[in-house]
C-alpha positions as CSV (number, residue, x, y, z in Angstrom):
1,M,-73.4,56.8,189.8
2,R,-71.1,54.3,188.4
3,T,-71.6,54.7,184.6
4,R,-71.0,51.5,182.4
5,P,-67.7,53.1,180.1
6,L,-65.9,53.5,184.0
7,A,-66.7,50.0,185.4
8,A,-65.5,48.2,181.6
9,L,-62.4,50.8,181.9
10,G,-62.0,49.3,185.6
11,L,-62.9,45.8,184.6
12,A,-60.5,46.1,181.6
13,A,-58.0,46.7,184.8
14,L,-58.4,43.6,186.6
15,L,-57.5,42.0,183.3
16,L,-54.8,44.1,182.7
17,A,-53.4,43.2,186.2
18,A,-54.4,39.6,186.6
19,C,-51.8,39.2,182.6
20,G,-49.2,41.6,183.6
21,G,-50.2,44.6,182.6
22,S,-49.5,46.2,179.8
23,D,-46.2,45.3,180.5
24,G,-46.3,41.9,180.1
25,N,-44.5,39.3,183.2
26,G,-43.3,42.6,184.4
27,E,-39.8,41.6,183.8
28,S,-38.5,44.5,181.7
29,A,-39.3,46.8,184.4
30,K,-35.9,44.6,186.5
31,K,-32.1,44.7,187.1
32,G,-30.2,41.8,184.5
33,P,-28.8,40.0,187.7
34,Q,-32.9,39.4,189.1
35,V,-34.4,39.1,184.7
36,S,-32.0,36.1,184.8
37,A,-32.2,34.6,188.7
38,D,-36.0,34.7,186.8
39,A,-35.0,32.5,183.8
40,A,-33.1,30.0,186.0
41,S,-36.1,29.4,188.9
42,A,-38.5,29.3,185.7
43,L,-36.1,26.4,184.3
44,E,-35.5,24.9,187.1
45,K,-39.2,24.9,187.3
46,A,-39.7,23.3,183.9
47,G,-38.2,20.0,184.9
48,A,-37.0,20.2,181.5
49,V,-35.9,21.7,178.4
50,H,-34.7,20.9,174.6
51,L,-31.4,22.7,173.7
52,T,-29.4,23.6,169.9
53,G,-27.2,25.2,168.9
54,G,-23.7,25.2,169.1
55,G,-20.2,26.9,168.4
56,T,-16.4,26.2,168.9
57,I,-15.3,24.7,172.0
58,D,-10.9,25.7,171.4
59,G,-11.1,26.1,167.9
60,Q,-13.6,22.6,166.6
61,K,-16.8,23.1,165.7
62,T,-19.5,21.7,168.2
63,T,-23.1,20.8,167.5
64,V,-25.8,20.4,170.6
65,D,-28.9,19.4,170.7
66,L,-30.3,17.5,174.2
67,H,-33.1,17.1,176.3
68,L,-32.3,18.1,179.0
69,Q,-34.8,16.1,182.1
70,G,-34.3,16.1,185.7
71,A,-31.4,14.8,186.1
72,D,-31.3,12.9,183.3
73,A,-30.2,14.0,178.7
74,T,-30.0,12.4,176.1
75,G,-29.6,13.5,172.5
76,T,-26.5,14.2,170.6
77,I,-23.5,16.2,171.5
78,G,-21.1,16.9,168.3
79,E,-16.8,18.2,167.8
80,G,-14.3,17.8,165.8
81,G,-16.7,16.2,163.1
82,Q,-18.3,13.3,165.2
83,E,-21.1,13.6,166.7
84,P,-22.2,11.1,169.6
85,K,-25.6,10.5,171.1
86,V,-25.4,10.8,174.8
87,I,-27.4,8.8,177.1
88,E,-27.5,10.0,181.3
89,T,-29.6,8.6,183.4
90,G,-29.3,6.9,187.0
91,G,-26.3,8.5,187.7
92,K,-24.4,6.9,185.0
93,T,-23.7,8.1,181.1
94,Y,-23.5,6.4,178.0
95,A,-22.5,7.2,174.6
96,Q,-23.0,5.5,170.6
97,A,-20.5,6.6,168.4
98,A,-18.3,6.0,165.9
99,G,-15.2,4.0,166.5
100,G,-13.8,8.0,165.0
101,F,-14.5,9.0,168.0
102,W,-13.9,6.5,170.6
103,T,-9.9,7.2,168.3
104,Q,-10.4,11.2,169.4
105,A,-11.3,9.8,173.4
106,G,-7.5,8.0,173.5
107,V,-9.4,4.6,172.7
108,P,-7.2,2.2,171.2
109,A,-7.5,1.5,168.2
110,S,-7.9,-1.4,168.0
111,V,-10.5,-1.2,170.2
112,A,-12.7,2.0,169.3
113,G,-13.1,-0.9,166.4
114,Q,-15.1,-2.7,169.3
115,L,-17.2,-0.2,170.6
116,A,-18.3,1.4,167.1
117,G,-21.8,1.7,166.3
118,K,-22.6,0.4,170.6
119,W,-23.7,1.8,173.7
120,V,-21.1,2.3,176.9
121,I,-20.9,3.3,180.0
122,V,-18.8,6.1,180.1
123,P,-16.5,6.6,183.1
124,G,-16.5,9.5,185.9
125,Q,-14.3,12.3,184.3
126,A,-15.1,11.1,180.9
127,A,-18.4,11.3,181.3
128,G,-17.8,15.2,182.7
129,Q,-15.9,16.6,179.4
130,L,-18.3,14.7,177.1
131,L,-21.8,15.8,179.1
132,P,-20.9,19.3,180.4
133,F,-23.8,19.8,182.0
134,S,-27.5,19.3,182.6
135,L,-30.5,21.4,183.2
136,A,-29.8,21.9,187.2
137,S,-25.8,23.7,186.0
138,L,-27.7,25.0,183.3
139,A,-30.0,26.6,185.9
140,D,-26.9,27.2,187.8
141,E,-24.7,29.4,184.7
142,L,-27.6,31.2,183.7
143,R,-27.6,32.7,188.4
144,H,-23.7,32.9,188.6
145,P,-21.8,33.4,184.3
146,T,-19.2,31.5,184.2
147,G,-16.1,34.2,183.7
148,A,-18.5,36.9,183.0
149,T,-20.8,39.6,186.0
150,I,-24.3,40.0,184.6
151,K,-25.4,44.1,184.1
152,D,-27.9,46.0,186.2
153,A,-29.4,47.7,182.6
154,V,-31.3,45.3,180.6
155,H,-33.2,45.9,177.1
156,T,-36.5,44.5,174.7
157,G,-36.4,43.3,171.7
158,T,-37.8,40.5,169.5
159,L,-37.0,36.5,168.8
160,H,-39.0,35.4,165.9
161,G,-42.3,37.8,167.2
162,K,-42.0,37.2,170.4
163,K,-41.3,40.4,173.3
164,V,-38.2,39.6,175.0
165,V,-36.3,41.3,177.4
166,V,-31.8,41.4,176.6
167,V,-30.0,40.1,179.9
168,T,-26.4,41.8,179.0
169,Q,-22.6,40.1,180.1
170,T,-20.1,42.5,181.0
171,D,-18.0,40.1,178.4
172,G,-21.2,40.8,175.6
173,S,-22.9,37.4,175.9
174,T,-26.9,37.4,176.1
175,L,-29.8,35.8,176.9
176,D,-33.1,36.3,175.6
177,V,-36.7,36.1,178.3
178,A,-39.4,35.6,177.2
179,A,-41.0,38.7,178.0
180,T,-44.3,37.7,178.2
181,G,-46.1,34.6,180.2
182,T,-43.2,32.4,182.2
183,P,-40.3,34.1,182.0
184,Y,-38.1,31.1,180.7
185,P,-34.8,32.0,178.8
186,L,-35.3,31.2,175.1
187,R,-31.6,32.4,173.6
188,A,-28.5,32.2,175.4
189,V,-25.2,34.0,172.7
190,D,-22.0,33.6,174.9
191,K,-18.9,36.0,173.3
192,G,-16.8,34.6,175.6
193,S,-13.3,32.2,174.4
194,N,-15.9,29.7,173.0
195,P,-18.5,31.3,171.5
196,G,-22.0,30.1,170.5
197,T,-25.3,30.0,170.7
198,L,-27.9,28.0,172.5
199,A,-32.3,28.2,171.8
200,A,-34.3,26.5,174.4
201,S,-37.9,25.2,173.9
202,D,-39.8,22.5,174.7
203,F,-39.8,24.2,178.7
204,G,-41.1,21.5,180.5
205,K,-42.3,18.5,178.3
206,K,-41.3,15.3,179.2
207,V,-39.4,13.0,176.6
208,A,-38.8,9.0,177.4
209,I,-34.9,8.6,178.6
210,A,-34.1,5.2,179.4
211,A,-31.2,3.0,179.8
212,P,-30.4,1.5,176.8
213,S,-29.6,-2.5,177.4
214,G,-26.7,-4.3,176.7
215,A,-23.8,-1.1,177.0
216,L,-20.1,-1.8,177.7
217,D,-18.2,-0.5,180.7
218,L,-15.4,1.6,179.5
219,S,-14.2,1.2,182.8
220,R,-13.4,-2.4,182.8
221,L,-12.0,-2.4,179.3
222,G,-9.3,-0.3,180.4
223,T,-9.7,2.4,178.6
224,G,-11.6,5.0,180.6
225,G,-10.3,7.4,182.6
């Protein structure tokens, strides 16, 4: 006859299995490429994420504070002392910045002054340079990092008190993935040619993203690429 303590142990085992077991969500038992792929899939399924951080590109300090949401984005990307506001929606990229930003971007000074503080529609090639990634491209980078290969071996750690599985790449870059619950990518540290750190939060949290009214078309001014 089954005793009450044994029945309780059986129930506890079922509860642990339902919660992913004593080892969390199981990611720590997987190889690096699979953990990264799971993180990419979790990001895609969430459909929205808030990115913060920065680093250096060609020796220039950069900052990032972006909400990525489906194919849309909103926030700021700073480089070289300039920090334009950016919006991407409806297949178009918009920027609002000081005149100095437009001058650095190669816009003639006579035109840059007219653009200062106004929302501008950025032409295709320039838009890709201003806002170099989207939620989809970020997920793709997690699966297939540029310039490096994901190692099989992973290790565990903590990030802000939360358990994570740390994936390492051949160039020393790391990806911290949540070790409990949904395997979200929580932090990426790039040790490659353009080092930097990006932290991810607010998975699935939607924000209002809309095209600014009255935006100027930079290509029609004869200044875009």
